[in-house]
MDTraj code that builds the backbone (N, CA, C; nanometers):
import mdtraj as md
import numpy as np

residues = "UNK UNK UNK UNK UNK UNK UNK UNK UNK UNK UNK UNK UNK UNK UNK UNK UNK UNK UNK UNK UNK UNK UNK UNK UNK UNK UNK UNK UNK UNK UNK UNK UNK UNK UNK UNK UNK UNK UNK UNK UNK UNK UNK UNK UNK UNK UNK UNK UNK UNK UNK UNK UNK UNK UNK UNK UNK UNK UNK UNK UNK UNK UNK UNK UNK UNK UNK UNK UNK UNK UNK UNK UNK UNK UNK UNK UNK UNK UNK UNK UNK UNK UNK UNK UNK UNK UNK UNK UNK UNK UNK UNK UNK UNK UNK UNK UNK UNK UNK UNK UNK UNK UNK UNK".split()
xyz = np.array([
    [2.1804, -0.3548, 0.4069],
    [2.0374, -0.3289, 0.4068],
    [1.9688, -0.4333, 0.3198],
    [1.8668, -0.4954, 0.3730],
    [1.7950, -0.6005, 0.3029],
    [1.7045, -0.5424, 0.1954],
    [1.6759, -0.6268, 0.0979],
    [1.5850, -0.5857, -0.0087],
    [1.4421, -0.5815, 0.0460],
    [1.3616, -0.4831, 0.0038],
    [1.2236, -0.4740, 0.0538],
    [1.1424, -0.5982, 0.0159],
    [1.0524, -0.6397, 0.1059],
    [0.9653, -0.7534, 0.0786],
    [0.8609, -0.7172, -0.0255],
    [0.8232, -0.5903, -0.0295],
    [0.7273, -0.5423, -0.1301],
    [0.7562, -0.3955, -0.1553],
    [0.7494, -0.3577, -0.2811],
    [0.7593, -0.2169, -0.3159],
    [0.6742, -0.1913, -0.4392],
    [0.6030, -0.0807, -0.4371],
    [0.5221, -0.0400, -0.5523],
    [0.5392, 0.1103, -0.5694],
    [0.5692, 0.1504, -0.6904],
    [0.5854, 0.2927, -0.7214],
    [0.4690, 0.3390, -0.8079],
    [0.4491, 0.4689, -0.8123],
    [0.3395, 0.5234, -0.8917],
    [0.2049, 0.5017, -0.8263],
    [0.2048, 0.4928, -0.6941],
    [0.0829, 0.4650, -0.6180],
    [0.0154, 0.5968, -0.5809],
    [-0.1138, 0.6042, -0.6038],
    [-0.1904, 0.7207, -0.5587],
    [-0.2292, 0.6946, -0.4141],
    [-0.1873, 0.7829, -0.3250],
    [-0.2163, 0.7690, -0.1825],
    [-0.3100, 0.8826, -0.1435],
    [-0.4265, 0.8449, -0.0921],
    [-0.5274, 0.9449, -0.0544],
    [-0.5692, 0.9222, 0.0895],
    [-0.5908, 1.0310, 0.1600],
    [-0.6485, 1.0283, 0.2943],
    [-0.7785, 1.1049, 0.2804],
    [-0.8896, 1.0366, 0.3037],
    [-1.0190, 1.0955, 0.2747],
    [-1.0293, 1.2362, 0.3296],
    [-1.0758, 1.3300, 0.2541],
    [-1.1212, 1.3262, 0.1155],
    [-1.0164, 1.3721, 0.0151],
    [-0.8917, 1.3938, 0.0562],
    [-0.7969, 1.4523, -0.0381],
    [-0.6830, 1.3580, -0.0727],
    [-0.6260, 1.3801, -0.1892],
    [-0.5131, 1.3023, -0.2370],
    [-0.3838, 1.3616, -0.1813],
    [-0.2969, 1.2753, -0.1296],
    [-0.1684, 1.3210, -0.0771],
    [-0.0608, 1.3183, -0.1847],
    [-0.0639, 1.2175, -0.2704],
    [0.0308, 1.2083, -0.3812],
    [-0.0268, 1.1179, -0.4886],
    [0.0077, 1.1477, -0.6123],
    [-0.0386, 1.0636, -0.7237],
    [0.0703, 0.9702, -0.7728],
    [0.1915, 0.9859, -0.7232],
    [0.3021, 0.9013, -0.7677],
    [0.3873, 0.8585, -0.6487],
    [0.3210, 0.8127, -0.5437],
    [0.3918, 0.7749, -0.4220],
    [0.4482, 0.6345, -0.4294],
    [0.4966, 0.5901, -0.3153],
    [0.5567, 0.4572, -0.3059],
    [0.5077, 0.3901, -0.1786],
    [0.4775, 0.2608, -0.1910],
    [0.4416, 0.1782, -0.0766],
    [0.5532, 0.0768, -0.0619],
    [0.6073, 0.0674, 0.0596],
    [0.7211, -0.0221, 0.0808],
    [0.7015, -0.0996, 0.2104],
    [0.7254, -0.2310, 0.2036],
    [0.7291, -0.3147, 0.3229],
    [0.8731, -0.3622, 0.3352],
    [0.9369, -0.3197, 0.4442],
    [1.0785, -0.3510, 0.4631],
    [1.1085, -0.3597, 0.6119],
    [1.1811, -0.4640, 0.6510],
    [1.2217, -0.4839, 0.7908],
    [1.1030, -0.4810, 0.8868],
    [0.9918, -0.5403, 0.8448],
    [0.8757, -0.5487, 0.9323],
    [0.7957, -0.4211, 0.9472],
    [0.8173, -0.3239, 0.8599],
    [0.7432, -0.1968, 0.8653],
    [0.6827, -0.1656, 0.7289],
    [0.5647, -0.1085, 0.7337],
    [0.5004, -0.0561, 0.6139],
    [0.5270, 0.0938, 0.6115],
    [0.5760, 0.1436, 0.4984],
    [0.6026, 0.2870, 0.4843],
    [0.5291, 0.3388, 0.3619],
    [0.4616, 0.4526, 0.3780],
    [0.3978, 0.5238, 0.2678],
    [0.4831, 0.6467, 0.2405],
    [0.5326, 0.6582, 0.1175],
    [0.6253, 0.7655, 0.0828],
    [0.5701, 0.8511, -0.0290],
    [0.6092, 0.9790, -0.0300],
    [0.5725, 1.0676, -0.1400],
    [0.6620, 1.0375, -0.2595],
    [0.6348, 1.1045, -0.3701],
    [0.7167, 1.0844, -0.4900],
    [0.8587, 1.1359, -0.4699],
    [0.8790, 1.2224, -0.3707],
    [1.0126, 1.2743, -0.3403],
    [1.0850, 1.1895, -0.2367],
    [1.0193, 1.0864, -0.1847],
    [1.0815, 0.9973, -0.0893],
    [1.0602, 1.0335, 0.0562],
    [0.9893, 1.1423, 0.0842],
    [0.9632, 1.1756, 0.2245],
    [0.8472, 1.0905, 0.2757],
    [0.8521, 1.0597, 0.4024],
    [0.7572, 0.9675, 0.4615],
    [0.6245, 1.0356, 0.4939],
    [0.5158, 0.9748, 0.4490],
    [0.3814, 1.0198, 0.4836],
    [0.3432, 0.9588, 0.6175],
    [0.3618, 0.8269, 0.6283],
    [0.3283, 0.7545, 0.7505],
    [0.3973, 0.6194, 0.7458],
    [0.4228, 0.5605, 0.8623],
    [0.4773, 0.4254, 0.8685],
    [0.4398, 0.3630, 1.0014],
    [0.4392, 0.2293, 1.0034],
    [0.4044, 0.1555, 1.1245],
    [0.4527, 0.0118, 1.1083],
    [0.4701, -0.0600, 1.2200],
    [0.5008, -0.2027, 1.2107],
    [0.3853, -0.2748, 1.1411],
    [0.4194, -0.3757, 1.0604],
    [0.3143, -0.4424, 0.9827],
    [0.2099, -0.5088, 1.0712],
    [0.2459, -0.5468, 1.1921],
    [0.1497, -0.6075, 1.2832],
    [0.0415, -0.5108, 1.3283],
    [0.0694, -0.3813, 1.3199],
    [-0.0267, -0.2798, 1.3632],
    [-0.1072, -0.2211, 1.2475],
    [-0.0829, -0.2697, 1.1261],
    [-0.1506, -0.2169, 1.0070],
    [-0.2674, -0.3071, 0.9709],
    [-0.3818, -0.2459, 0.9443],
    [-0.4973, -0.3198, 0.8922],
    [-0.5139, -0.2818, 0.7465],
    [-0.5329, -0.3811, 0.6607],
    [-0.5487, -0.3531, 0.5176],
    [-0.6459, -0.4522, 0.4561],
    [-0.7092, -0.4087, 0.3501],
    [-0.8025, -0.4942, 0.2792],
    [-0.8542, -0.4253, 0.1543],
    [-0.9404, -0.4964, 0.0852],
    [-1.0034, -0.4412, -0.0340],
    [-1.1535, -0.4423, -0.0108],
    [-1.2123, -0.3249, 0.0166],
    [-1.3567, -0.3201, 0.0422],
    [-1.4371, -0.3578, -0.0821],
    [-1.5594, -0.3972, -0.0606],
    [-1.6436, -0.4406, -0.1720],
    [-1.6705, -0.3280, -0.2705],
    [-1.6692, -0.2032, -0.2251],
    [-1.7017, -0.0909, -0.3122],
    [-1.5798, -0.0368, -0.3870],
    [-1.4607, -0.0863, -0.3568],
    [-1.3387, -0.0344, -0.4185],
    [-1.3163, -0.0954, -0.5565],
    [-1.2429, -0.0230, -0.6396],
    [-1.2048, -0.0751, -0.7704],
    [-1.1023, -0.1856, -0.7503],
    [-1.0783, -0.2628, -0.8552],
    [-0.9891, -0.3781, -0.8427],
    [-0.8444, -0.3393, -0.8147],
    [-0.8053, -0.2159, -0.8485],
    [-0.6668, -0.1740, -0.8252],
    [-0.6499, -0.0961, -0.6951],
    [-0.7525, -0.0942, -0.6089],
    [-0.7479, -0.0165, -0.4856],
    [-0.7427, -0.1066, -0.3628],
    [-0.6786, -0.0555, -0.2597],
    [-0.6778, -0.1186, -0.1288],
    [-0.6901, -0.0078, -0.0255],
    [-0.7377, -0.0429, 0.0914],
    [-0.7489, 0.0525, 0.2011],
    [-0.6607, 0.0017, 0.3141],
    [-0.5752, 0.0888, 0.3673],
    [-0.4869, 0.0523, 0.4774],
    [-0.5054, 0.1520, 0.5912],
    [-0.5139, 0.0994, 0.7121],
    [-0.5199, 0.1837, 0.8315],
    [-0.3837, 0.1782, 0.8979],
    [-0.3164, 0.2927, 0.8986],
    [-0.1815, 0.3041, 0.9533],
    [-0.1868, 0.4081, 1.0648],
    [-0.1524, 0.3669, 1.1859],
    [-0.1551, 0.4567, 1.3023],
    [-0.2910, 0.5254, 1.3196],
    [-0.3986, 0.4517, 1.2934],
    [-0.5332, 0.5050, 1.3112],
    [-0.5841, 0.5912, 1.1967],
    [-0.5042, 0.6107, 1.0925],
    [-0.5450, 0.6922, 0.9780],
    [-0.5699, 0.6007, 0.8591],
    [-0.6872, 0.6175, 0.7944],
    [-0.7208, 0.5352, 0.6777],
    [-0.6667, 0.5996, 0.5512],
    [-0.5990, 0.5201, 0.4718],
    [-0.5450, 0.5645, 0.3432],
    [-0.6028, 0.4770, 0.2331],
    [-0.6382, 0.5395, 0.1234],
    [-0.6803, 0.4653, 0.0040],
    [-0.5604, 0.4597, -0.0886],
    [-0.5196, 0.3385, -0.1236],
    [-0.4039, 0.3171, -0.2096],
    [-0.4513, 0.2665, -0.3445],
    [-0.4168, 0.3380, -0.4496],
    [-0.4495, 0.2943, -0.5854],
    [-0.3200, 0.2498, -0.6490],
    [-0.3061, 0.1171, -0.6618],
    [-0.1825, 0.0576, -0.7106],
    [-0.1935, 0.0365, -0.8609],
    [-0.1338, 0.1259, -0.9358],
    [-0.1395, 0.1189, -1.0819],
    [-0.0262, 0.0322, -1.1337],
    [-0.0538, -0.0322, -1.2428],
    [0.0494, -0.1032, -1.3164],
    [0.0105, -0.0920, -1.4626],
    [0.1089, -0.0685, -1.5474],
    [0.0790, -0.0571, -1.6896],
    [0.0207, -0.1882, -1.7397],
    [-0.0906, -0.1774, -1.8084],
    [-0.1538, -0.2968, -1.8621],
    [-0.3023, -0.2970, -1.8334],
    [-0.3582, -0.4188, -1.8370],
    [-0.5029, -0.4313, -1.8223],
    [-0.5430, -0.4398, -1.6758],
    [-0.6716, -0.4510, -1.6519],
    [-0.7268, -0.4546, -1.5174],
    [-0.6816, -0.5751, -1.4364],
    [-0.6531, -0.6886, -1.5022],
    [-0.6075, -0.8064, -1.4293],
    [-0.4738, -0.7803, -1.3611],
    [-0.3854, -0.7099, -1.4292],
    [-0.2550, -0.6774, -1.3709],
    [-0.2715, -0.5824, -1.2530],
    [-0.3665, -0.4892, -1.2638],
    [-0.3899, -0.3948, -1.1548],
    [-0.4443, -0.4671, -1.0317],
    [-0.5387, -0.5578, -1.0516],
    [-0.5943, -0.6287, -0.9379],
    [-0.4898, -0.7226, -0.8799],
    [-0.4005, -0.7758, -0.9635],
    [-0.2927, -0.8609, -0.9147],
    [-0.1964, -0.7804, -0.8286],
    [-0.1713, -0.6555, -0.8633],
    [-0.0801, -0.5705, -0.7858],
    [-0.1368, -0.5419, -0.6471],
    [-0.2638, -0.5102, -0.6369],
    [-0.3219, -0.4850, -0.5042],
    [-0.3290, -0.6151, -0.4249],
    [-0.3556, -0.7258, -0.4903],
    [-0.3551, -0.8556, -0.4231],
    [-0.2162, -0.8936, -0.3745],
    [-0.1155, -0.8597, -0.4535],
    [0.0232, -0.8856, -0.4156],
    [0.0616, -0.8041, -0.2924],
    [0.0130, -0.6795, -0.2849],
    [0.0371, -0.5950, -0.1679],
    [-0.0244, -0.6561, -0.0433],
    [-0.1508, -0.6974, -0.0516],
    [-0.2194, -0.7545, 0.0643],
    [-0.1535, -0.8846, 0.1090],
    [-0.1114, -0.9673, 0.0143],
    [-0.0442, -1.0930, 0.0485],
    [0.0917, -1.0666, 0.1139],
    [0.1666, -0.9700, 0.0631],
    [0.2968, -0.9367, 0.1212],
    [0.2813, -0.8826, 0.2625],
    [0.1770, -0.8046, 0.2864],
    [0.1524, -0.7501, 0.4191],
    [0.1215, -0.8625, 0.5181],
    [0.0379, -0.9562, 0.4778],
    [0.0058, -1.0701, 0.5642],
    [0.1288, -1.1552, 0.5913],
    [0.2075, -1.1798, 0.4865],
    [0.3292, -1.2595, 0.5012],
    [0.4276, -1.1933, 0.5968],
    [0.4448, -1.0622, 0.5839],
    [0.5382, -0.9895, 0.6704],
    [0.4914, -0.9861, 0.8153],
    [0.3617, -0.9877, 0.8361],
    [0.3074, -0.9862, 0.9717],
    [0.3020, -1.1254, 1.0323],
    [0.3285, -1.2273, 0.9506],
    [0.3256, -1.3649, 1.0002],
    [0.1877, -1.4252, 1.0070],
    [0.0919, -1.3575, 0.9421],
    [-0.0450, -1.4092, 0.9385],
    [-0.0611, -1.4961, 0.8156],
    [-0.1427, -1.5959, 0.8256],
    [-0.1686, -1.6851, 0.7108],
    [-0.3020, -1.6569, 0.6495],
])
top = md.Topology()
chain = top.add_chain()
for i, resn in enumerate(residues, 1):
    res = top.add_residue(resn, chain, resSeq=i)
    for name in ("N", "CA", "C"):
        top.add_atom(name, md.element.get_by_symbol(name[0]), res)
traj = md.Trajectory(xyz[None], top)
């Protein structure tokens, strides 16, 4: 089994208007994006080519929005430290998603 291209733990995953988990995991592995609960069960997954993601202008620097199988999820990617590290984590997620999908 190959190592994941991107993984982030402690992610708050919300589907408007409610939170699904406050300590979930986002993983990009083998060309698929998977959203997992803190217990490891799958919330949703899809091929990276079918996922739309970005950082809206109204979102905080540590947030990203991903549309997976037609459902919008708000991902809050926390990292211990200051706001620059948090914004770097969400930027790292978006870059990994583009790289995995083969988009430049």
